[in-house]
N, CA, C and O atoms as a GROMACS GRO file, in nm:
protein
  264
    1MET      N    1  13.473  -2.585   0.307
    1MET     CA    2  13.442  -2.475   0.394
    1MET      C    3  13.289  -2.453   0.393
    1MET      O    4  13.225  -2.449   0.288
    2GLU      N    5  13.235  -2.439   0.512
    2GLU     CA    6  13.091  -2.419   0.527
    2GLU      C    7  13.058  -2.271   0.511
    2GLU      O    8  13.139  -2.184   0.546
    3ILE      N    9  12.939  -2.243   0.459
    3ILE     CA   10  12.898  -2.106   0.437
    3ILE      C   11  12.871  -2.036   0.572
    3ILE      O   12  12.882  -1.914   0.582
    4LYS      N   13  12.835  -2.115   0.675
    4LYS     CA   14  12.816  -2.058   0.809
    4LYS      C   15  12.944  -1.996   0.860
    4LYS      O   16  12.943  -1.889   0.921
    5GLU      N   17  13.056  -2.061   0.834
    5GLU     CA   18  13.185  -2.011   0.876
    5GLU      C   19  13.216  -1.878   0.808
    5GLU      O   20  13.272  -1.788   0.870
    6LEU      N   21  13.180  -1.868   0.681
    6LEU     CA   22  13.206  -1.745   0.607
    6LEU      C   23  13.121  -1.630   0.655
    6LEU      O   24  13.165  -1.515   0.658
    7ARG      N   25  12.996  -1.661   0.694
    7ARG     CA   26  12.906  -1.556   0.740
    7ARG      C   27  12.948  -1.501   0.876
    7ARG      O   28  12.909  -1.390   0.911
    8GLU      N   29  13.027  -1.574   0.951
    8GLU     CA   30  13.073  -1.529   1.081
    8GLU      C   31  13.194  -1.436   1.071
    8GLU      O   32  13.229  -1.370   1.169
    9LEU      N   33  13.257  -1.431   0.955
    9LEU     CA   34  13.377  -1.346   0.938
    9LEU      C   35  13.337  -1.200   0.923
    9LEU      O   36  13.228  -1.169   0.875
   10THR      N   37  13.427  -1.111   0.964
   10THR     CA   38  13.409  -0.969   0.944
   10THR      C   39  13.435  -0.939   0.796
   10THR      O   40  13.495  -1.022   0.726
   11PRO      N   41  13.391  -0.823   0.746
   11PRO     CA   42  13.416  -0.790   0.606
   11PRO      C   43  13.565  -0.793   0.568
   11PRO      O   44  13.600  -0.838   0.458
   12ALA      N   45  13.651  -0.746   0.656
   12ALA     CA   46  13.794  -0.745   0.627
   12ALA      C   47  13.849  -0.888   0.622
   12ALA      O   48  13.930  -0.922   0.536
   13GLU      N   49  13.804  -0.971   0.715
   13GLU     CA   50  13.846  -1.112   0.714
   13GLU      C   51  13.795  -1.184   0.592
   13GLU      O   52  13.863  -1.271   0.537
   14LEU      N   53  13.674  -1.149   0.549
   14LEU     CA   54  13.616  -1.213   0.431
   14LEU      C   55  13.697  -1.178   0.305
   14LEU      O   56  13.724  -1.263   0.221
   15ASP      N   57  13.734  -1.050   0.295
   15ASP     CA   58  13.817  -1.007   0.180
   15ASP      C   59  13.952  -1.080   0.181
   15ASP      O   60  14.003  -1.121   0.077
   16GLU      N   61  14.008  -1.095   0.301
   16GLU     CA   62  14.135  -1.165   0.314
   16GLU      C   63  14.122  -1.310   0.275
   16GLU      O   64  14.211  -1.366   0.209
   17LYS      N   65  14.010  -1.373   0.315
   17LYS     CA   66  13.986  -1.514   0.281
   17LYS      C   67  13.970  -1.531   0.130
   17LYS      O   68  14.020  -1.628   0.073
   18ILE      N   69  13.898  -1.438   0.065
   18ILE     CA   70  13.881  -1.445  -0.081
   18ILE      C   71  14.018  -1.437  -0.149
   18ILE      O   72  14.047  -1.514  -0.241
   19TYR      N   73  14.101  -1.341  -0.103
   19TYR     CA   74  14.233  -1.328  -0.164
   19TYR      C   75  14.316  -1.457  -0.143
   19TYR      O   76  14.385  -1.503  -0.234
   20GLU      N   77  14.308  -1.513  -0.025
   20GLU     CA   78  14.381  -1.637   0.005
   20GLU      C   79  14.337  -1.752  -0.086
   20GLU      O   80  14.420  -1.828  -0.136
   21LEU      N   81  14.204  -1.764  -0.105
   21LEU     CA   82  14.152  -1.870  -0.190
   21LEU      C   83  14.189  -1.850  -0.336
   21LEU      O   84  14.218  -1.947  -0.406
   22GLN      N   85  14.189  -1.724  -0.381
   22GLN     CA   86  14.228  -1.698  -0.519
   22GLN      C   87  14.375  -1.729  -0.541
   22GLN      O   88  14.413  -1.779  -0.647
   23THR      N   89  14.459  -1.700  -0.444
   23THR     CA   90  14.602  -1.734  -0.452
   23THR      C   91  14.621  -1.885  -0.455
   23THR      O   92  14.704  -1.937  -0.530
   24LYS      N   93  14.543  -1.954  -0.373
   24LYS     CA   94  14.552  -2.101  -0.370
   24LYS      C   95  14.509  -2.160  -0.506
   24LYS      O   96  14.570  -2.253  -0.556
   25LEU      N   97  14.402  -2.102  -0.563
   25LEU     CA   98  14.355  -2.150  -0.694
   25LEU      C   99  14.462  -2.128  -0.801
   25LEU      O  100  14.484  -2.215  -0.885
   26PHE      N  101  14.528  -2.013  -0.796
   26PHE     CA  102  14.636  -1.986  -0.892
   26PHE      C  103  14.746  -2.090  -0.881
   26PHE      O  104  14.795  -2.140  -0.982
   27GLU      N  105  14.785  -2.122  -0.757
   27GLU     CA  106  14.892  -2.219  -0.736
   27GLU      C  107  14.848  -2.358  -0.782
   27GLU      O  108  14.928  -2.431  -0.841
   28LEU      N  109  14.724  -2.396  -0.757
   28LEU     CA  110  14.674  -2.528  -0.802
   28LEU      C  111  14.672  -2.535  -0.955
   28LEU      O  112  14.708  -2.637  -1.013
   29ARG      N  113  14.630  -2.427  -1.019
   29ARG     CA  114  14.628  -2.426  -1.167
   29ARG      C  115  14.768  -2.435  -1.225
   29ARG      O  116  14.791  -2.499  -1.328
   30ARG      N  117  14.863  -2.369  -1.157
   30ARG     CA  118  15.003  -2.374  -1.202
   30ARG      C  119  15.057  -2.516  -1.190
   30ARG      O  120  15.124  -2.566  -1.280
   31LYS      N  121  15.026  -2.579  -1.078
   31LYS     CA  122  15.072  -2.717  -1.059
   31LYS      C  123  15.006  -2.811  -1.159
   31LYS      O  124  15.069  -2.906  -1.207
   32LYS      N  125  14.881  -2.787  -1.191
   32LYS     CA  126  14.812  -2.871  -1.288
   32LYS      C  127  14.875  -2.856  -1.427
   32LYS      O  128  14.888  -2.954  -1.499
   33ALA      N  129  14.914  -2.736  -1.465
   33ALA     CA  130  14.975  -2.712  -1.594
   33ALA      C  131  15.110  -2.781  -1.607
   33ALA      O  132  15.147  -2.830  -1.714
   34VAL      N  133  15.183  -2.784  -1.497
   34VAL     CA  134  15.315  -2.845  -1.497
   34VAL      C  135  15.306  -2.997  -1.483
   34VAL      O  136  15.398  -3.070  -1.522
   35GLY      N  137  15.195  -3.044  -1.428
   35GLY     CA  138  15.179  -3.188  -1.412
   35GLY      C  139  15.210  -3.235  -1.272
   35GLY      O  140  15.226  -3.356  -1.251
   36GLN      N  141  15.220  -3.146  -1.175
   36GLN     CA  142  15.252  -3.183  -1.039
   36GLN      C  143  15.131  -3.205  -0.951
   36GLN      O  144  15.146  -3.251  -0.838
   37LEU      N  145  15.011  -3.173  -0.999
   37LEU     CA  146  14.891  -3.181  -0.919
   37LEU      C  147  14.841  -3.327  -0.918
   37LEU      O  148  14.815  -3.386  -1.022
   38GLU      N  149  14.829  -3.382  -0.797
   38GLU     CA  150  14.788  -3.521  -0.783
   38GLU      C  151  14.634  -3.534  -0.779
   38GLU      O  152  14.576  -3.626  -0.836
   39HIS      N  153  14.572  -3.439  -0.709
   39HIS     CA  154  14.426  -3.446  -0.690
   39HIS      C  155  14.359  -3.329  -0.760
   39HIS      O  156  14.355  -3.218  -0.707
   40GLY      N  157  14.308  -3.355  -0.877
   40GLY     CA  158  14.245  -3.249  -0.957
   40GLY      C  159  14.117  -3.195  -0.898
   40GLY      O  160  14.075  -3.084  -0.934
   41GLU      N  161  14.053  -3.269  -0.810
   41GLU     CA  162  13.929  -3.223  -0.750
   41GLU      C  163  13.950  -3.107  -0.653
   41GLU      O  164  13.854  -3.042  -0.613
   42GLU      N  165  14.074  -3.082  -0.613
   42GLU     CA  166  14.105  -2.969  -0.527
   42GLU      C  167  14.070  -2.836  -0.597
   42GLU      O  168  14.020  -2.744  -0.533
   43VAL      N  169  14.096  -2.828  -0.727
   43VAL     CA  170  14.067  -2.709  -0.804
   43VAL      C  171  13.916  -2.679  -0.798
   43VAL      O  172  13.876  -2.564  -0.778
   44LYS      N  173  13.836  -2.780  -0.814
   44LYS     CA  174  13.690  -2.763  -0.813
   44LYS      C  175  13.644  -2.718  -0.673
   44LYS      O  176  13.558  -2.631  -0.662
   45ALA      N  177  13.700  -2.775  -0.568
   45ALA     CA  178  13.662  -2.740  -0.433
   45ALA      C  179  13.698  -2.595  -0.401
   45ALA      O  180  13.618  -2.524  -0.339
   46VAL      N  181  13.814  -2.551  -0.442
   46VAL     CA  182  13.857  -2.413  -0.417
   46VAL      C  183  13.770  -2.315  -0.493
   46VAL      O  184  13.734  -2.210  -0.440
   47ARG      N  185  13.735  -2.349  -0.618
   47ARG     CA  186  13.647  -2.263  -0.694
   47ARG      C  187  13.511  -2.247  -0.627
   47ARG      O  188  13.454  -2.138  -0.627
   48LYS      N  189  13.460  -2.356  -0.570
   48LYS     CA  190  13.333  -2.349  -0.500
   48LYS      C  191  13.343  -2.263  -0.372
   48LYS      O  192  13.252  -2.188  -0.339
   49ASP      N  193  13.455  -2.277  -0.303
   49ASP     CA  194  13.476  -2.196  -0.183
   49ASP      C  195  13.481  -2.047  -0.217
   49ASP      O  196  13.427  -1.964  -0.144
   50ILE      N  197  13.546  -2.013  -0.328
   50ILE     CA  198  13.552  -1.874  -0.372
   50ILE      C  199  13.413  -1.825  -0.402
   50ILE      O  200  13.377  -1.713  -0.365
   51ALA      N  201  13.334  -1.907  -0.470
   51ALA     CA  202  13.197  -1.867  -0.504
   51ALA      C  203  13.113  -1.845  -0.379
   51ALA      O  204  13.033  -1.751  -0.374
   52LYS      N  205  13.130  -1.930  -0.279
   52LYS     CA  206  13.054  -1.913  -0.153
   52LYS      C  207  13.094  -1.780  -0.085
   52LYS      O  208  13.008  -1.706  -0.037
   53ALA      N  209  13.224  -1.752  -0.082
   53ALA     CA  210  13.271  -1.631  -0.016
   53ALA      C  211  13.220  -1.506  -0.091
   53ALA      O  212  13.177  -1.409  -0.029
   54LEU      N  213  13.224  -1.510  -0.222
   54LEU     CA  214  13.174  -1.395  -0.300
   54LEU      C  215  13.023  -1.379  -0.283
   54LEU      O  216  12.972  -1.267  -0.285
   55THR      N  217  12.953  -1.489  -0.266
   55THR     CA  218  12.809  -1.481  -0.244
   55THR      C  219  12.776  -1.413  -0.111
   55THR      O  220  12.687  -1.328  -0.104
   56VAL      N  221  12.850  -1.450  -0.007
   56VAL     CA  222  12.832  -1.386   0.124
   56VAL      C  223  12.862  -1.238   0.114
   56VAL      O  224  12.789  -1.156   0.170
   57LYS      N  225  12.969  -1.203   0.044
   57LYS     CA  226  13.005  -1.063   0.030
   57LYS      C  227  12.895  -0.985  -0.043
   57LYS      O  228  12.862  -0.873  -0.003
   58ARG      N  229  12.840  -1.043  -0.147
   58ARG     CA  230  12.733  -0.978  -0.223
   58ARG      C  231  12.604  -0.966  -0.138
   58ARG      O  232  12.535  -0.865  -0.145
   59GLU      N  233  12.573  -1.068  -0.059
   59GLU     CA  234  12.457  -1.061   0.029
   59GLU      C  235  12.469  -0.943   0.124
   59GLU      O  236  12.372  -0.872   0.147
   60ARG      N  237  12.587  -0.922   0.178
   60ARG     CA  238  12.610  -0.811   0.271
   60ARG      C  239  12.594  -0.678   0.197
   60ARG      O  240  12.535  -0.585   0.253
   61GLU      N  241  12.644  -0.667   0.077
   61GLU     CA  242  12.629  -0.544   0.000
   61GLU      C  243  12.483  -0.510  -0.025
   61GLU      O  244  12.445  -0.393  -0.016
   62LEU      N  245  12.403  -0.609  -0.057
   62LEU     CA  246  12.261  -0.587  -0.084
   62LEU      C  247  12.184  -0.552   0.044
   62LEU      O  248  12.088  -0.475   0.038
   63GLN      N  249  12.223  -0.605   0.156
   63GLN     CA  250  12.155  -0.572   0.282
   63GLN      C  251  12.181  -0.427   0.322
   63GLN      O  252  12.094  -0.361   0.379
   64ILE      N  253  12.301  -0.379   0.292
   64ILE     CA  254  12.335  -0.240   0.328
   64ILE      C  255  12.250  -0.140   0.252
   64ILE      O  256  12.212  -0.036   0.306
   65THR      N  257  12.218  -0.172   0.126
   65THR     CA  258  12.144  -0.079   0.044
   65THR      C  259  11.994  -0.079   0.072
   65THR      O  260  11.923   0.012   0.029
   66LYS      N  261  11.944  -0.180   0.143
   66LYS     CA  262  11.801  -0.187   0.171
   66LYS      C  263  11.757  -0.087   0.273
   66LYS      O  264  11.638  -0.081   0.307
   0.00000   0.00000   0.00000
């Protein structure tokens, strides 16, 4: 996921996307623990997407206070 795509989302959509990514990460970790996960790099990619989304959210919070 590109950071430009995340910056185009509304705050409500961004929160929804963060929740969706966190749920996906939970499911991937569960599959990894059970041994059903074929591609372990998916976990790393989802973690990075969550970090990007949280960064955009924090940028918006800081702009509001200026």
